[in-house]
NUDREN-111558 format. One record per atom (N, C-alpha, C, CB): residue number from 1; residue in three letters; x, z, y. Coordinates in pm, whole numbers, plus 50000, padded with zeros to 5 digits. Glycine has a CB too. Layout:
// residues N
- n|res|u|w|v
- NUM|ALA|X|Z|Y
...
//
This chain:
// residues 182
- n|res|u|w|v
- 1|MET|91217|09940|76045
- 1|MET|91136|09993|76155
- 1|MET|91119|10143|76140
- 1|MET|90999|09923|76161
- 2|ASN|91136|10213|76250
- 2|ASN|91112|10357|76244
- 2|ASN|90965|10384|76275
- 2|ASN|91204|10434|76343
- 3|ILE|90927|10508|76267
- 3|ILE|90785|10546|76280
- 3|ILE|90731|10521|76421
- 3|ILE|90767|10692|76244
- 4|ALA|90816|10541|76524
- 4|ALA|90771|10520|76661
- 4|ALA|90738|10373|76685
- 4|ALA|90878|10567|76761
- 5|ASN|90824|10284|76636
- 5|ASN|90799|10140|76652
- 5|ASN|90675|10097|76574
- 5|ASN|90921|10060|76606
- 6|THR|90657|10152|76456
- 6|THR|90540|10119|76374
- 6|THR|90412|10162|76445
- 6|THR|90549|10187|76236
- 7|LEU|90413|10285|76500
- 7|LEU|90295|10333|76572
- 7|LEU|90268|10248|76696
- 7|LEU|90313|10480|76611
- 8|GLN|90374|10210|76766
- 8|GLN|90358|10126|76886
- 8|GLN|90301|09989|76847
- 8|GLN|90493|10109|76959
- 9|TYR|90351|09933|76738
- 9|TYR|90303|09802|76692
- 9|TYR|90154|09810|76656
- 9|TYR|90384|09754|76571
- 10|LEU|90117|09913|76580
- 10|LEU|89977|09929|76540
- 10|LEU|89887|09954|76661
- 10|LEU|89963|10043|76440
- 11|SER|89936|10031|76753
- 11|SER|89860|10059|76875
- 11|SER|89837|09931|76955
- 11|SER|89933|10164|76961
- 12|ASP|89943|09851|76971
- 12|ASP|89931|09727|77046
- 12|ASP|89839|09626|76976
- 12|ASP|90067|09665|77068
- 13|LYS|89843|09627|76843
- 13|LYS|89763|09531|76767
- 13|LYS|89615|09567|76769
- 13|LYS|89813|09523|76624
- 14|HIS|89582|09695|76747
- 14|HIS|89442|09734|76729
- 14|HIS|89376|09791|76856
- 14|HIS|89433|09836|76619
- 15|ALA|89457|09836|76949
- 15|ALA|89401|09888|77074
- 15|ALA|89491|09845|77190
- 15|ALA|89388|10043|77069
- 16|PRO|89493|09716|77219
- 16|PRO|89584|09669|77324
- 16|PRO|89539|09717|77462
- 16|PRO|89592|09516|77323
- 17|VAL|89637|09738|77548
- 17|VAL|89609|09778|77684
- 17|VAL|89569|09652|77761
- 17|VAL|89733|09849|77750
- 18|LYS|89451|09658|77821
- 18|LYS|89402|09543|77897
- 18|LYS|89398|09578|78044
- 18|LYS|89262|09499|77848
- 19|LYS|89438|09483|78125
- 19|LYS|89430|09502|78269
- 19|LYS|89287|09473|78312
- 19|LYS|89531|09411|78343
- 20|THR|89235|09559|78400
- 20|THR|89100|09537|78448
- 20|THR|89105|09462|78580
- 20|THR|89025|09670|78463
- 21|THR|89006|09381|78599
- 21|THR|88998|09305|78724
- 21|THR|88940|09395|78833
- 21|THR|88912|09177|78705
- 22|ASN|88954|09352|78957
- 22|ASN|88898|09430|79068
- 22|ASN|88746|09440|79056
- 22|ASN|88936|09366|79202
- 23|ARG|88683|09335|79005
- 23|ARG|88538|09336|78988
- 23|ARG|88497|09447|78890
- 23|ARG|88488|09199|78937
- 24|ILE|88568|09456|78779
- 24|ILE|88538|09560|78679
- 24|ILE|88566|09698|78737
- 24|ILE|88620|09538|78550
- 25|LYS|88673|09711|78815
- 25|LYS|88704|09841|78875
- 25|LYS|88592|09886|78968
- 25|LYS|88837|09833|78953
- 26|ARG|88538|09792|79046
- 26|ARG|88426|09826|79136
- 26|ARG|88304|09869|79057
- 26|ARG|88392|09708|79226
- 27|ILE|88279|09801|78946
- 27|ILE|88163|09836|78863
- 27|ILE|88182|09973|78800
- 27|ILE|88141|09729|78754
- 28|LEU|88305|10002|78756
- 28|LEU|88331|10132|78694
- 28|LEU|88319|10246|78794
- 28|LEU|88469|10132|78631
- 29|LYS|88339|10218|78923
- 29|LYS|88322|10322|79024
- 29|LYS|88176|10357|79046
- 29|LYS|88384|10278|79154
- 30|LYS|88086|10269|79001
- 30|LYS|87942|10290|79017
- 30|LYS|87877|10291|78879
- 30|LYS|87878|10180|79109
- 31|PRO|87883|10404|78810
- 31|PRO|87832|10408|78673
- 31|PRO|87681|10392|78662
- 31|PRO|87872|10536|78608
- 32|TRP|87608|10402|78770
- 32|TRP|87463|10387|78765
- 32|TRP|87419|10240|78762
- 32|TRP|87399|10458|78884
- 33|ILE|87514|10149|78786
- 33|ILE|87481|10006|78783
- 33|ILE|87475|09962|78637
- 33|ILE|87586|09922|78862
- 34|THR|87356|09921|78595
- 34|THR|87335|09878|78457
- 34|THR|87355|09727|78446
- 34|THR|87193|09918|78407
- 35|LYS|87352|09676|78322
- 35|LYS|87366|09531|78303
- 35|LYS|87249|09458|78365
- 35|LYS|87375|09497|78153
- 36|GLY|87130|09516|78358
- 36|GLY|87013|09454|78420
- 36|GLY|87029|09441|78570
- 36|GLY|86889|09533|78387
- 37|ILE|87082|09546|78633
- 37|ILE|87104|09541|78778
- 37|ILE|87212|09438|78811
- 37|ILE|87143|09680|78833
- 38|LEU|87318|09432|78728
- 38|LEU|87422|09331|78749
- 38|LEU|87365|09191|78741
- 38|LEU|87535|09348|78646
- 39|ASN|87277|09167|78643
- 39|ASN|87213|09036|78632
- 39|ASN|87127|09007|78754
- 39|ASN|87128|09028|78505
- 40|SER|87058|09107|78804
- 40|SER|86976|09089|78924
- 40|SER|87063|09059|79046
- 40|SER|86890|09215|78950
- 41|ILE|87180|09122|79053
- 41|ILE|87272|09095|79164
- 41|ILE|87321|08950|79158
- 41|ILE|87392|09193|79161
- 42|LYS|87353|08904|79035
- 42|LYS|87394|08764|79019
- 42|LYS|87281|08671|79061
- 42|LYS|87436|08735|78872
- 43|ASN|87158|08707|79022
- 43|ASN|87042|08627|79058
- 43|ASN|87024|08625|79209
- 43|ASN|86915|08682|78989
- 44|ARG|87047|08739|79274
- 44|ARG|87036|08746|79420
- 44|ARG|87136|08653|79487
- 44|ARG|87058|08891|79468
- 45|HIS|87259|08648|79433
- 45|HIS|87360|08558|79490
- 45|HIS|87316|08411|79476
- 45|HIS|87497|08581|79421
- 46|LYS|87258|08378|79361
- 46|LYS|87208|08242|79342
- 46|LYS|87095|08212|79440
- 46|LYS|87160|08222|79196
- 47|LEU|87005|08311|79456
- 47|LEU|86895|08292|79550
- 47|LEU|86947|08277|79693
- 47|LEU|86797|08409|79542
- 48|PHE|87053|08349|79725
- 48|PHE|87110|08338|79859
- 48|PHE|87155|08194|79885
- 48|PHE|87228|08435|79877
- 49|LYS|87224|08138|79786
- 49|LYS|87275|08001|79803
- 49|LYS|87162|07900|79808
- 49|LYS|87372|07966|79690
- 50|SER|87063|07917|79721
- 50|SER|86958|07816|79714
- 50|SER|86845|07838|79814
- 50|SER|86901|07813|79575
- 51|HIS|86808|07963|79840
- 51|HIS|86692|07990|79925
- 51|HIS|86730|08023|80069
- 51|HIS|86612|08102|79867
- 52|TYR|86819|08118|80085
- 52|TYR|86848|08169|80220
- 52|TYR|86917|08063|80306
- 52|TYR|86935|08294|80212
- 53|LEU|87004|07986|80245
- 53|LEU|87078|07884|80320
- 53|LEU|86999|07755|80338
- 53|LEU|87208|07855|80251
- 54|SER|86879|07749|80283
- 54|SER|86798|07626|80290
- 54|SER|86727|07609|80423
- 54|SER|86696|07626|80178
- 55|ASN|86718|07716|80501
- 55|ASN|86646|07716|80629
- 55|ASN|86496|07694|80613
- 55|ASN|86702|07610|80720
- 56|ASP|86444|07710|80492
- 56|ASP|86300|07702|80469
- 56|ASP|86244|07844|80482
- 56|ASP|86267|07640|80326
- 57|PRO|86154|07869|80576
- 57|PRO|86104|08005|80600
- 57|PRO|86042|08070|80476
- 57|PRO|86002|08004|80710
- 58|GLU|85974|07991|80394
- 58|GLU|85911|08047|80274
- 58|GLU|86016|08092|80172
- 58|GLU|85817|07944|80210
- 59|LYS|86120|08011|80154
- 59|LYS|86227|08047|80059
- 59|LYS|86307|08167|80112
- 59|LYS|86321|07927|80036
- 60|ILE|86330|08173|80242
- 60|ILE|86401|08286|80301
- 60|ILE|86320|08413|80279
- 60|ILE|86426|08264|80452
- 61|LYS|86189|08404|80293
- 61|LYS|86101|08519|80271
- 61|LYS|86109|08567|80125
- 61|LYS|85955|08482|80306
- 62|GLN|86113|08471|80030
- 62|GLN|86127|08507|79888
- 62|GLN|86260|08577|79863
- 62|GLN|86115|08381|79799
- 63|TYR|86367|08523|79923
- 63|TYR|86499|08585|79905
- 63|TYR|86500|08727|79961
- 63|TYR|86608|08501|79974
- 64|LYS|86447|08743|80082
- 64|LYS|86447|08876|80144
- 64|LYS|86363|08974|80063
- 64|LYS|86394|08868|80287
- 65|SER|86252|08929|80010
- 65|SER|86168|09015|79927
- 65|SER|86244|09060|79802
- 65|SER|86037|08941|79887
- 66|PHE|86310|08965|79735
- 66|PHE|86388|08998|79616
- 66|PHE|86501|09093|79651
- 66|PHE|86444|08870|79550
- 67|ASN|86570|09066|79761
- 67|ASN|86683|09149|79803
- 67|ASN|86637|09292|79833
- 67|ASN|86750|09088|79927
- 68|ASN|86526|09306|79905
- 68|ASN|86474|09439|79937
- 68|ASN|86434|09515|79811
- 68|ASN|86354|09429|80032
- 69|CYS|86369|09445|79720
- 69|CYS|86328|09508|79593
- 69|CYS|86450|09555|79515
- 69|CYS|86244|09410|79508
- 70|LEU|86551|09469|79507
- 70|LEU|86674|09505|79434
- 70|LEU|86742|09625|79499
- 70|LEU|86771|09386|79430
- 71|ASN|86749|09628|79631
- 71|ASN|86812|09741|79700
- 71|ASN|86736|09871|79675
- 71|ASN|86821|09713|79849
- 72|LYS|86603|09864|79671
- 72|LYS|86523|09984|79642
- 72|LYS|86551|10033|79501
- 72|LYS|86373|09955|79659
- 73|ILE|86559|09940|79407
- 73|ILE|86586|09977|79266
- 73|ILE|86725|10040|79255
- 73|ILE|86575|09854|79172
- 74|LYS|86823|09979|79321
- 74|LYS|86959|10034|79316
- 74|LYS|86964|10175|79375
- 74|LYS|87057|09943|79391
- 75|ALA|86896|10196|79486
- 75|ALA|86894|10328|79549
- 75|ALA|86825|10430|79458
- 75|ALA|86823|10322|79686
- 76|LYS|86716|10389|79395
- 76|LYS|86643|10481|79305
- 76|LYS|86728|10518|79184
- 76|LYS|86510|10417|79260
- 77|VAL|86793|10418|79125
- 77|VAL|86876|10443|79006
- 77|VAL|86995|10531|79042
- 77|VAL|86925|10309|78945
- 78|LYS|87055|10506|79158
- 78|LYS|87169|10589|79202
- 78|LYS|87124|10731|79224
- 78|LYS|87231|10532|79332
- 79|ASN|87009|10749|79288
- 79|ASN|86956|10884|79313
- 79|ASN|86929|10957|79182
- 79|ASN|86826|10875|79398
- 80|GLU|86868|10889|79086
- 80|GLU|86842|10951|78956
- 80|GLU|86972|10988|78885
- 80|GLU|86759|10856|78867
- 81|TYR|87070|10898|78890
- 81|TYR|87200|10925|78827
- 81|TYR|87265|11049|78888
- 81|TYR|87293|10804|78842
- 82|LEU|87267|11054|79021
- 82|LEU|87331|11167|79089
- 82|LEU|87257|11298|79060
- 82|LEU|87337|11142|79240
- 83|ASN|87125|11293|79058
- 83|ASN|87048|11414|79025
- 83|ASN|87080|11465|78886
- 83|ASN|86898|11386|79037
- 84|THR|87087|11375|78788
- 84|THR|87119|11419|78652
- 84|THR|87262|11471|78643
- 84|THR|87099|11303|78552
- 85|GLN|87355|11405|78713
- 85|GLN|87493|11451|78710
- 85|GLN|87508|11588|78775
- 85|GLN|87583|11350|78780
- 86|PHE|87438|11611|78887
- 86|PHE|87443|11742|78951
- 86|PHE|87382|11848|78860
- 86|PHE|87371|11739|79086
- 87|ALA|87274|11812|78791
- 87|ALA|87211|11907|78699
- 87|ALA|87304|11939|78582
- 87|ALA|87078|11850|78646
- 88|LEU|87373|11838|78531
- 88|LEU|87466|11861|78419
- 88|LEU|87588|11942|78462
- 88|LEU|87511|11728|78361
- 89|ASN|87631|11924|78585
- 89|ASN|87755|11987|78632
- 89|ASN|87730|12102|78729
- 89|ASN|87843|11885|78699
- 90|LYS|87611|12163|78723
- 90|LYS|87582|12268|78821
- 90|LYS|87671|12390|78804
- 90|LYS|87437|12309|78810
- 91|SER|87728|12411|78687
- 91|SER|87817|12525|78668
- 91|SER|87965|12485|78679
- 91|SER|87791|12589|78533
- 92|ASN|87991|12358|78700
- 92|ASN|88128|12308|78711
- 92|ASN|88154|12268|78856
- 92|ASN|88153|12187|78614
- 93|ILE|88217|12357|78931
- 93|ILE|88239|12335|79073
- 93|ILE|88329|12214|79098
- 93|ILE|88301|12459|79137
- 94|LYS|88431|12195|79016
- 94|LYS|88523|12084|79035
- 94|LYS|88451|11950|79022
- 94|LYS|88639|12092|78935
- 95|ALA|88369|11937|78919
- 95|ALA|88295|11813|78899
- 95|ALA|88192|11793|79010
- 95|ALA|88225|11814|78762
- 96|THR|88132|11902|79056
- 96|THR|88034|11893|79165
- 96|THR|88100|11840|79291
- 96|THR|87970|12031|79192
- 97|TRP|88218|11893|79324
- 97|TRP|88286|11846|79444
- 97|TRP|88335|11703|79428
- 97|TRP|88403|11937|79477
- 98|LYS|88369|11664|79307
- 98|LYS|88409|11526|79282
- 98|LYS|88291|11433|79311
- 98|LYS|88458|11509|79136
- 99|MET|88171|11476|79272
- 99|MET|88050|11398|79300
- 99|MET|88024|11392|79451
- 99|MET|87928|11459|79227
- 100|ILE|88041|11504|79519
- 100|ILE|88019|11507|79664
- 100|ILE|88118|11414|79734
- 100|ILE|88033|11652|79719
- 101|ASP|88244|11415|79689
- 101|ASP|88344|11326|79746
- 101|ASP|88305|11179|79724
- 101|ASP|88482|11353|79685
- 102|MET|88252|11150|79606
- 102|MET|88211|11014|79576
- 102|MET|88095|10972|79666
- 102|MET|88173|11000|79428
- 103|ILE|87998|11061|79685
- 103|ILE|87882|11030|79769
- 103|ILE|87925|11011|79914
- 103|ILE|87776|11141|79759
- 104|ALA|88011|11098|79961
- 104|ALA|88055|11093|80101
- 104|ALA|88163|10988|80123
- 104|ALA|88106|11229|80144
- 105|SER|88207|10923|80018
- 105|SER|88313|10822|80026
- 105|SER|88439|10878|80088
- 105|SER|88267|10701|80105
- 106|ARG|88467|11003|80055
- 106|ARG|88591|11062|80106
- 106|ARG|88705|11020|80016
- 106|ARG|88580|11217|80113
- 107|ASN|88804|10964|80074
- 107|ASN|88922|10923|79999
- 107|ASN|89029|11031|80013
- 107|ASN|88976|10786|80049
- 108|LYS|89114|11034|79916
- 108|LYS|89225|11128|79926
- 108|LYS|89313|11084|80042
- 108|LYS|89305|11136|79793
- 109|LYS|89366|11182|80112
- 109|LYS|89450|11151|80227
- 109|LYS|89578|11085|80180
- 109|LYS|89481|11278|80309
- 110|LYS|89612|10979|80248
- 110|LYS|89735|10910|80215
- 110|LYS|89850|10983|80284
- 110|LYS|89730|10760|80258
- 111|LYS|89959|10994|80214
- 111|LYS|90075|11063|80269
- 111|LYS|90145|10971|80368
- 111|LYS|90172|11108|80158
- 112|LEU|90180|11028|80480
- 112|LEU|90253|10954|80582
- 112|LEU|90401|10986|80565
- 112|LEU|90203|10990|80726
- 113|ILE|90478|10886|80539
- 113|ILE|90621|10905|80521
- 113|ILE|90692|10835|80636
- 113|ILE|90670|10851|80382
- 114|LEU|90764|10914|80714
- 114|LEU|90838|10858|80827
- 114|LEU|90973|10808|80776
- 114|LEU|90858|10964|80939
- 115|SER|90999|10683|80807
- 115|SER|91130|10630|80770
- 115|SER|91225|10630|80889
- 115|SER|91117|10488|80713
- 116|LYS|91166|10641|81010
- 116|LYS|91247|10638|81131
- 116|LYS|91179|10725|81236
- 116|LYS|91267|10492|81183
- 117|LEU|91260|10799|81314
- 117|LEU|91206|10884|81420
- 117|LEU|91291|10866|81545
- 117|LEU|91203|11033|81376
- 118|LEU|91224|10842|81657
- 118|LEU|91292|10830|81785
- 118|LEU|91265|10958|81861
- 118|LEU|91245|10704|81865
- 119|TYR|91369|11037|81887
- 119|TYR|91354|11167|81952
- 119|TYR|91466|11184|82054
- 119|TYR|91357|11284|81848
- 120|ASN|91428|11209|82179
- 120|ASN|91524|11225|82289
- 120|ASN|91618|11105|82299
- 120|ASN|91605|11354|82271
- 121|GLY|91565|10986|82279
- 121|GLY|91644|10865|82295
- 121|GLY|91734|10832|82178
- 121|GLY|91724|10875|82415
- 122|LYS|91732|10912|82072
- 122|LYS|91815|10886|81955
- 122|LYS|91725|10851|81837
- 122|LYS|91905|11008|81921
- 123|CYS|91772|10762|81750
- 123|CYS|91697|10719|81633
- 123|CYS|91752|10791|81510
- 123|CYS|91706|10564|81615
- 124|TYR|91660|10853|81434
- 124|TYR|91698|10926|81313
- 124|TYR|91633|10859|81192
- 124|TYR|91655|11076|81322
- 125|THR|91713|10833|81088
- 125|THR|91661|10769|80967
- 125|THR|91676|10857|80843
- 125|THR|91730|10636|80944
- 126|ASP|91762|10955|80849
- 126|ASP|91782|11046|80736
- 126|ASP|91664|11142|80729
- 126|ASP|91917|11123|80750
- 127|LYS|91611|11164|80609
- 127|LYS|91492|11250|80592
- 127|LYS|91516|11392|80643
- 127|LYS|91450|11255|80444
- 128|GLU|91634|11444|80618
- 128|GLU|91665|11580|80661
- 128|GLU|91671|11589|80813
- 128|GLU|91798|11627|80599
- 129|ASN|91732|11490|80878
- 129|ASN|91737|11488|81024
- 129|ASN|91598|11473|81084
- 129|ASN|91828|11375|81074
- 130|ILE|91516|11387|81024
- 130|ILE|91379|11369|81072
- 130|ILE|91303|11501|81064
- 130|ILE|91306|11259|80990
- 131|CYS|91317|11569|80952
- 131|CYS|91251|11698|80932
- 131|CYS|91298|11800|81035
- 131|CYS|91278|11750|80790
- 132|ASN|91427|11808|81056
- 132|ASN|91481|11905|81152
- 132|ASN|91436|11875|81295
- 132|ASN|91633|11905|81146
- 133|LYS|91433|11748|81333
- 133|LYS|91391|11711|81468
- 133|LYS|91242|11737|81489
- 133|LYS|91424|11564|81496
- 134|LEU|91160|11712|81387
- 134|LEU|91017|11744|81397
- 134|LEU|90997|11894|81411
- 134|LEU|90941|11691|81273
- 135|ASN|91070|11972|81333
- 135|ASN|91062|12118|81344
- 135|ASN|91105|12164|81483
- 135|ASN|91150|12185|81237
- 136|GLU|91215|12107|81531
- 136|GLU|91265|12143|81664
- 136|GLU|91160|12113|81771
- 136|GLU|91396|12067|81695
- 137|TYR|91095|11998|81759
- 137|TYR|90993|11960|81857
- 137|TYR|90874|12057|81854
- 137|TYR|90945|11817|81830
- 138|PHE|90821|12083|81735
- 138|PHE|90701|12165|81726
- 138|PHE|90728|12313|81754
- 138|PHE|90640|12150|81589
- 139|VAL|90848|12360|81724
- 139|VAL|90883|12498|81755
- 139|VAL|90891|12518|81906
- 139|VAL|91016|12537|81689
- 140|ASN|90931|12415|81978
- 140|ASN|90951|12426|82122
- 140|ASN|90831|12381|82206
- 140|ASN|91070|12347|82161
- 141|VAL|90721|12342|82144
- 141|VAL|90604|12297|82221
- 141|VAL|90553|12409|82311
- 141|VAL|90493|12249|82126
- 142|GLY|90533|12527|82257
- 142|GLY|90482|12640|82335
- 142|GLY|90573|12678|82450
- 142|GLY|90462|12759|82247
- 143|PRO|90701|12705|82423
- 143|PRO|90791|12740|82532
- 143|PRO|90803|12630|82639
- 143|PRO|90928|12772|82477
- 144|ASN|90805|12504|82598
- 144|ASN|90815|12395|82696
- 144|ASN|90691|12390|82784
- 144|ASN|90834|12260|82624
- 145|LEU|90574|12408|82727
- 145|LEU|90451|12407|82807
- 145|LEU|90445|12527|82901
- 145|LEU|90329|12404|82716
- 146|SER|90483|12644|82851
- 146|SER|90477|12763|82935
- 146|SER|90579|12756|83049
- 146|SER|90501|12888|82850
- 147|SER|90690|12688|83029
- 147|SER|90788|12676|83137
- 147|SER|90738|12585|83249
- 147|SER|90920|12622|83082
- 148|LYS|90642|12498|83219
- 148|LYS|90587|12408|83320
- 148|LYS|90474|12473|83401
- 148|LYS|90536|12282|83254
- 149|LEU|90423|12587|83356
- 149|LEU|90317|12656|83429
- 149|LEU|90375|12729|83549
- 149|LEU|90242|12754|83337
- 150|PRO|90298|12738|83657
- 150|PRO|90348|12813|83773
- 150|PRO|90360|12962|83739
- 150|PRO|90255|12794|83896
- 151|THR|90458|13028|83799
- 151|THR|90482|13169|83767
- 151|THR|90378|13261|83830
- 151|THR|90620|13211|83813
- 152|ASN|90332|13230|83950
- 152|ASN|90230|13312|84016
- 152|ASN|90111|13221|84049
- 152|ASN|90288|13381|84146
- 153|PRO|90029|13195|83949
- 153|PRO|89923|13096|83970
- 153|PRO|89811|13150|84059
- 153|PRO|89865|13052|83837
- 154|ASP|89757|13064|84142
- 154|ASP|89641|13095|84223
- 154|ASP|89528|13005|84173
- 154|ASP|89669|13075|84378
- 155|PHE|89436|13067|84101
- 155|PHE|89330|12989|84038
- 155|PHE|89206|12976|84127
- 155|PHE|89292|13053|83907
- 156|ARG|89211|13025|84249
- 156|ARG|89092|13022|84334
- 156|ARG|89045|12879|84364
- 156|ARG|89119|13094|84464
- 157|HIS|89140|12786|84373
- 157|HIS|89099|12648|84401
- 157|HIS|89017|12589|84286
- 157|HIS|89223|12561|84428
- 158|LEU|89034|12642|84167
- 158|LEU|88955|12595|84053
- 158|LEU|88813|12652|84055
- 158|LEU|89023|12633|83922
- 159|LEU|88792|12760|84128
- 159|LEU|88663|12826|84131
- 159|LEU|88571|12774|84240
- 159|LEU|88681|12973|84147
- 160|THR|88622|12689|84328
- 160|THR|88536|12638|84434
- 160|THR|88435|12542|84375
- 160|THR|88620|12568|84544
- 161|ILE|88312|12555|84422
- 161|ILE|88203|12472|84373
- 161|ILE|88154|12387|84489
- 161|ILE|88088|12558|84312
- 162|SER|88125|12263|84462
- 162|SER|88074|12176|84568
- 162|SER|87937|12225|84612
- 162|SER|88066|12030|84520
- 163|ASN|87895|12183|84731
- 163|ASN|87766|12227|84786
- 163|ASN|87650|12190|84694
- 163|ASN|87744|12165|84924
- 164|GLU|87655|12069|84638
- 164|GLU|87547|12023|84549
- 164|GLU|87539|12110|84425
- 164|GLU|87567|11876|84510
- 165|ALA|87655|12139|84365
- 165|ALA|87658|12221|84245
- 165|ALA|87616|12363|84276
- 165|ALA|87798|12220|84183
- 166|SER|87659|12417|84390
- 166|SER|87622|12555|84424
- 166|SER|87472|12566|84449
- 166|SER|87700|12603|84548
- 167|SER|87410|12462|84508
- 167|SER|87266|12469|84530
- 167|SER|87192|12463|84397
- 167|SER|87219|12354|84622
- 168|ARG|87243|12388|84299
- 168|ARG|87180|12385|84166
- 168|ARG|87190|12521|84099
- 168|ARG|87246|12277|84078
- 169|VAL|87307|12585|84112
- 169|VAL|87326|12718|84053
- 169|VAL|87231|12817|84119
- 169|VAL|87472|12765|84067
- 170|LEU|87216|12808|84251
- 170|LEU|87126|12897|84324
- 170|LEU|86982|12877|84279
- 170|LEU|87137|12873|84475
- 171|CYS|86939|12751|84264
- 171|CYS|86803|12722|84216
- 171|CYS|86782|12778|84076
- 171|CYS|86776|12571|84217
- 172|LEU|86881|12762|83991
- 172|LEU|86872|12813|83855
- 172|LEU|86861|12965|83855
- 172|LEU|86992|12768|83772
- 173|GLU|86941|13032|83940
- 173|GLU|86934|13178|83948
- 173|GLU|86796|13223|83997
- 173|GLU|87044|13233|84041
- 174|GLN|86741|13153|84097
- 174|GLN|86609|13188|84148
- 174|GLN|86503|13168|84040
- 174|GLN|86574|13105|84273
- 175|PHE|86515|13060|83963
- 175|PHE|86420|13033|83855
- 175|PHE|86425|13142|83749
- 175|PHE|86448|12896|83791
- 176|VAL|86544|13184|83715
- 176|VAL|86562|13289|83614
- 176|VAL|86504|13420|83667
- 176|VAL|86711|13307|83577
- 177|LEU|86528|13452|83795
- 177|LEU|86473|13576|83853
- 177|LEU|86319|13573|83852
- 177|LEU|86525|13595|83999
- 178|LYS|86261|13458|83887
- 178|LYS|86114|13449|83887
- 178|LYS|86059|13469|83747
- 178|LYS|86068|13313|83942
- 179|LYS|86124|13406|83648
- 179|LYS|86080|13419|83508
- 179|LYS|86089|13563|83460
- 179|LYS|86163|13329|83418
- 180|SER|86196|13631|83498
- 180|SER|86214|13769|83450
- 180|SER|86118|13865|83519
- 180|SER|86358|13815|83473
- 181|GLN|86074|13833|83640
- 181|GLN|85980|13920|83712
- 181|GLN|85838|13905|83660
- 181|GLN|85984|13891|83862
- 182|THR|85804|13791|83601
- 182|THR|85667|13771|83553
- 182|THR|85650|13816|83412
- 182|THR|85629|13627|83564
//
């Protein structure tokens, strides 16, 4: 055995790579959730099954009370966690923005990869052709739009105001004049 294989063997034996479940991943995304809160969440699920689904108004009231209390505790613990993290990272802009992204639930933008493009009735699948056709389209947007505009436009028809609208404008002008005179 060479040294690389020996190190790999020892690494696998004493520190094996474990796959995490989706449940654990969700918990790791919320570091303010303690074991006590997790136990309370499990208890809430049990209460939901036994109390909330029983259709007994008293048991439903107990479940709702427990649920509201748990939600208040979770909100308080999260708020305290975020306050301490912001205080610890007040000089670290990158960490601060990472916290803001987490609070705002902003996800990184997913890249859109076009595998096929239909342009002028032709289908393009090659990445270079797709890129060139997109460039051609966006470069020509301005000239194509300007060619559709009339050469000697008469905008007076856009300036006509209906009688109702003109009377409102007149009333508003009179109101402004009265206010300015007083």
